[in-house]
C-alpha positions as CSV (number, residue, x, y, z in Angstrom):
1,M,16.7,1.4,-52.1
2,F,14.4,-0.6,-49.7
3,H,12.9,-3.6,-50.7
4,I,9.6,-3.9,-48.9
5,A,6.4,-6.8,-48.9
6,V,3.1,-6.1,-48.5
7,C,1.1,-8.9,-47.5
8,D,-2.9,-8.4,-47.4
9,N,-5.9,-10.4,-48.6
10,D,-7.8,-7.0,-49.4
11,V,-7.0,-5.6,-52.9
12,V,-8.3,-1.9,-51.8
13,I,-5.3,-2.1,-49.3
14,H,-2.9,-2.9,-52.1
15,Q,-4.5,0.1,-53.9
16,Q,-4.3,2.4,-50.8
17,L,-0.8,1.5,-50.2
18,Q,0.3,1.9,-53.6
19,Q,-0.9,5.5,-53.4
20,Y,0.8,6.1,-49.8
21,F,4.1,5.0,-51.3
22,S,3.7,7.0,-54.4
23,E,3.2,10.1,-52.2
24,L,6.0,9.2,-49.7
25,S,8.5,8.9,-52.8
26,I,7.6,12.7,-53.9
27,S,7.8,13.7,-50.4
28,S,11.0,12.2,-49.3
29,T,14.5,11.2,-50.6
30,F,13.7,7.5,-50.0
31,T,13.4,5.0,-52.6
32,F,11.9,1.7,-52.9
33,N,10.8,-1.4,-54.4
34,I,7.3,-3.0,-53.5
35,S,6.0,-6.6,-53.7
36,Y,2.5,-7.5,-52.9
37,F,1.1,-10.6,-51.9
38,S,-2.5,-11.8,-51.2
39,S,-2.1,-14.4,-48.3
40,G,0.7,-15.7,-45.8
41,E,0.8,-18.8,-47.9
42,E,1.8,-17.2,-51.1
43,L,4.5,-15.0,-49.2
44,I,5.7,-17.8,-47.4
45,D,5.9,-20.1,-50.7
46,Y,8.0,-16.8,-52.0
47,Y,10.4,-17.3,-49.1
48,E,10.8,-21.0,-49.7
49,H,11.4,-20.8,-53.4
50,G,14.4,-18.7,-53.3
51,G,13.1,-15.3,-52.0
52,A,14.8,-15.5,-48.5
53,Y,16.1,-12.3,-47.2
54,S,14.7,-10.4,-50.1
55,F,12.9,-7.8,-48.0
56,H,13.9,-5.1,-45.7
57,I,10.6,-4.3,-44.5
58,L,7.3,-6.3,-44.5
59,L,3.7,-4.6,-43.8
60,L,1.6,-7.5,-42.8
61,D,-2.1,-7.9,-42.1
62,I,-3.1,-10.1,-39.3
63,E,-6.8,-11.0,-40.3
64,M,-6.4,-13.1,-43.5
65,N,-7.7,-16.1,-44.9
66,G,-5.4,-19.2,-44.6
67,I,-2.8,-18.6,-41.9
68,N,-3.1,-15.4,-40.1
69,G,-0.7,-12.7,-40.1
70,I,0.9,-13.7,-36.7
71,E,1.6,-17.1,-38.0
72,T,2.9,-16.2,-41.1
73,A,5.5,-13.9,-39.2
74,Q,6.3,-16.9,-36.8
75,R,7.3,-18.9,-39.8
76,I,9.4,-16.3,-41.5
77,R,11.2,-15.7,-38.2
78,A,11.7,-19.5,-37.7
79,L,13.4,-19.4,-41.2
80,P,15.3,-17.8,-39.5
81,D,15.0,-14.0,-40.8
82,R,15.6,-11.6,-37.7
83,E,16.6,-8.7,-39.6
84,L,13.2,-8.2,-41.4
85,Q,11.3,-5.4,-39.7
86,I,7.7,-6.4,-39.6
87,I,5.1,-3.7,-39.5
88,I,1.7,-5.0,-38.6
89,M,-1.4,-4.0,-40.0
90,S,-4.8,-4.2,-38.2
91,S,-8.4,-3.1,-37.3
92,Y,-8.2,-4.8,-33.7
93,P,-5.8,-2.9,-31.3
94,E,-6.2,-5.9,-29.2
95,Y,-3.9,-8.0,-31.4
96,M,-0.8,-5.5,-30.4
97,I,0.2,-7.7,-27.6
98,E,0.4,-10.9,-29.5
99,S,2.3,-9.2,-32.2
100,F,5.2,-8.7,-30.0
101,D,6.2,-12.4,-30.0
102,V,7.3,-12.0,-33.5
103,Q,9.5,-8.9,-32.7
104,T,7.5,-6.4,-34.7
105,F,8.8,-2.7,-35.3
106,H,5.5,-1.0,-35.0
107,Y,1.6,-1.6,-35.3
108,M,-0.5,0.4,-37.6
109,I,-4.7,0.6,-37.1
110,K,-6.8,0.1,-40.0
111,P,-8.5,2.3,-41.4
112,L,-4.9,3.7,-42.7
113,A,-4.2,7.4,-42.3
114,Y,-1.2,8.8,-44.7
115,P,0.1,10.8,-41.7
116,Q,0.3,7.3,-39.6
117,F,1.7,5.6,-42.5
118,E,4.3,8.3,-43.4
119,N,5.3,8.7,-39.6
120,I,6.0,5.2,-39.2
121,L,7.7,4.2,-42.6
122,K,10.3,7.2,-41.9
123,K,10.9,5.7,-38.7
124,V,11.7,2.4,-40.1
125,F,13.8,3.8,-42.9
126,H,15.9,5.9,-40.3
127,Y,16.2,2.8,-37.9
128,I,17.6,0.6,-40.7
129,E,19.9,3.1,-42.1
130,S,21.5,3.4,-38.4
131,S,21.6,-0.1,-38.0
132,T,25.3,-0.7,-38.9
133,Q,25.3,-4.2,-37.4
134,S,22.6,-5.4,-39.6
135,F,22.7,-3.0,-42.7
136,V,25.0,-0.6,-44.5
137,V,23.6,2.1,-47.0
138,I,25.7,2.5,-50.0
139,K,25.5,5.5,-52.5
140,I,25.7,4.6,-56.3
141,D,25.3,8.0,-58.2
142,Q,22.0,9.4,-57.2
143,E,20.9,6.1,-55.5
144,Q,20.8,4.6,-52.3
145,I,21.0,1.0,-51.6
146,V,20.5,-1.0,-48.6
147,L,22.5,-3.9,-47.8
148,R,22.4,-6.7,-45.3
149,T,26.0,-6.8,-43.8
150,S,25.7,-10.6,-43.6
151,D,25.3,-10.7,-47.2
152,I,28.6,-9.0,-48.3
153,I,31.4,-11.2,-48.7
154,S,34.5,-8.6,-49.6
155,I,35.1,-5.1,-50.2
156,V,38.2,-4.6,-52.5
157,K,39.6,-1.3,-53.6
158,I,39.5,-0.5,-57.4
159,K,43.1,0.0,-58.8
160,H,43.6,2.4,-61.6
161,A,40.4,3.9,-60.8
162,L,40.2,7.7,-62.3
163,S,39.0,8.5,-58.7
164,Q,41.2,7.0,-55.9
165,N,38.0,6.4,-53.5
166,R,36.3,3.9,-55.7
167,I,35.5,0.4,-54.3
168,K,33.7,-2.8,-55.2
169,V,31.3,-4.2,-52.9
170,I,30.8,-8.0,-53.5
171,T,27.8,-9.6,-52.0
172,T,26.2,-12.8,-52.3
173,K,23.6,-11.5,-55.2
174,E,25.6,-8.7,-56.9
175,Q,28.7,-6.5,-56.9
176,Y,28.5,-2.8,-56.5
177,I,30.8,0.0,-57.6
178,C,30.6,3.0,-55.2
179,S,32.6,6.0,-53.6
180,G,34.5,5.4,-50.6
181,T,37.5,3.9,-48.6
182,L,38.2,0.7,-47.1
183,A,39.1,2.6,-43.9
184,D,35.8,4.2,-43.8
185,Y,34.0,0.8,-44.4
186,L,36.2,-1.1,-42.2
187,N,35.1,1.5,-39.0
188,R,31.6,1.5,-40.1
189,L,31.2,-2.3,-40.3
190,G,33.6,-3.6,-37.6
191,H,33.4,-7.4,-36.6
192,P,33.3,-9.9,-38.5
193,F,34.9,-7.8,-41.3
194,M,38.8,-7.7,-41.3
195,Q,41.1,-6.0,-43.7
196,I,43.6,-8.9,-44.9
197,Y,45.4,-6.9,-47.3
198,R,45.9,-3.2,-48.4
199,S,43.2,-3.2,-50.8
200,V,40.6,-6.1,-49.4
201,I,38.4,-6.5,-46.4
202,I,36.7,-9.9,-46.3
203,N,33.4,-10.9,-44.1
204,L,34.9,-14.0,-42.0
205,E,31.3,-15.2,-42.3
206,H,32.2,-16.0,-45.9
207,V,35.4,-17.5,-45.5
208,F,35.8,-20.9,-47.4
209,R,39.0,-22.0,-46.3
210,F,42.7,-20.6,-46.1
211,S,46.1,-21.5,-47.6
212,A,48.9,-20.5,-46.5
213,D,49.0,-17.0,-48.1
214,T,45.4,-17.0,-49.6
215,V,41.9,-16.9,-48.2
216,I,39.1,-18.4,-50.6
217,M,35.5,-17.0,-50.0
218,T,32.0,-18.9,-50.3
219,N,31.6,-17.3,-53.8
220,H,35.2,-19.2,-54.8
221,E,37.1,-15.7,-55.1
222,Q,40.6,-15.8,-54.0
223,F,42.6,-13.0,-52.2
224,P,45.9,-12.8,-50.9
225,I,46.9,-12.4,-47.3
226,G,49.6,-10.0,-46.1
227,R,52.6,-11.8,-44.6
228,S,52.6,-9.8,-41.5
229,Q,49.0,-10.5,-40.8
230,S,48.6,-14.1,-41.8
231,K,48.7,-15.6,-38.3
232,N,46.4,-12.6,-36.8
233,I,43.8,-13.3,-39.3
234,K,43.6,-17.0,-38.8
235,D,43.4,-16.7,-35.3
236,A,40.6,-14.1,-35.6
237,Y,38.9,-16.7,-37.9
238,A,38.9,-19.2,-35.4
239,R,37.8,-17.5,-32.6
240,H,34.9,-16.4,-34.7
241,V,33.9,-19.8,-35.6
242,I,34.0,-20.8,-32.1
243,T,32.3,-17.6,-31.1
244,Q,29.3,-18.5,-33.7
245,S,29.3,-22.1,-32.5
246,K,28.6,-21.3,-28.8
247,E,26.0,-18.7,-29.9
248,R,24.0,-21.4,-31.7
249,G,24.3,-23.5,-28.5
250,K,26.7,-26.0,-29.7
251,S,29.0,-27.9,-27.4
252,F,31.4,-28.6,-29.7
253,C,32.7,-27.0,-33.3
254,T,35.0,-28.0,-35.9
255,V,37.1,-25.1,-37.0
256,Q,38.1,-25.3,-40.6
257,H,41.7,-26.3,-41.4
258,W,44.1,-24.5,-43.6
259,S,47.2,-26.0,-45.3
260,E,50.3,-24.6,-44.6
């Protein structure tokens, strides 16, 4: 399921997009949850009061009362939320160049026509599904759920499951039981995910601290570390922290210490 925000001060546009999304849900296999906002201030307020990283896609009008769409997008990017796919809506093509500064995925010209809407939305859906560095799609029964890889804390094989290929994906918000193997997810996700035990994959970004034979994650859950892998895992974590610090432009970083 894709979580989508629409920000436009025109109620008619809200109604039109509701109809378009209804048609798209019938003509495709995609599912989505839509939230509507009437101003940039309302959307920013939602983000600042616990709604950060809630959406995969934002359909954003430029000409609004109060802060305009470009400023709204700039403030969202500054949070930072770089993974949000922004689709600008405007009656004025001349805003297109300015919208590039906020890393927009596409530009929709008003008045909105359904073929244009359908084409652009399908493109962004397929783009997100293929962006394994930022998102991963898991299947639960007949539903597809899109997760940010940065939200995944760990992936654990379920013991004594009726099916041998059942795993639990633990995120910062929820836990999901789905089909799959650890090897498959490790291949799909790559760094910073690492298998630390025969039944556990962790995201190095969510490590809180290590002990001699255990790792404690940011959600306070503890997992064992395979004896033969202990040094390699801790070294990999140290390299990860140093790399992340360099990417943020820091000249000095403090690597977490673990007790032996």
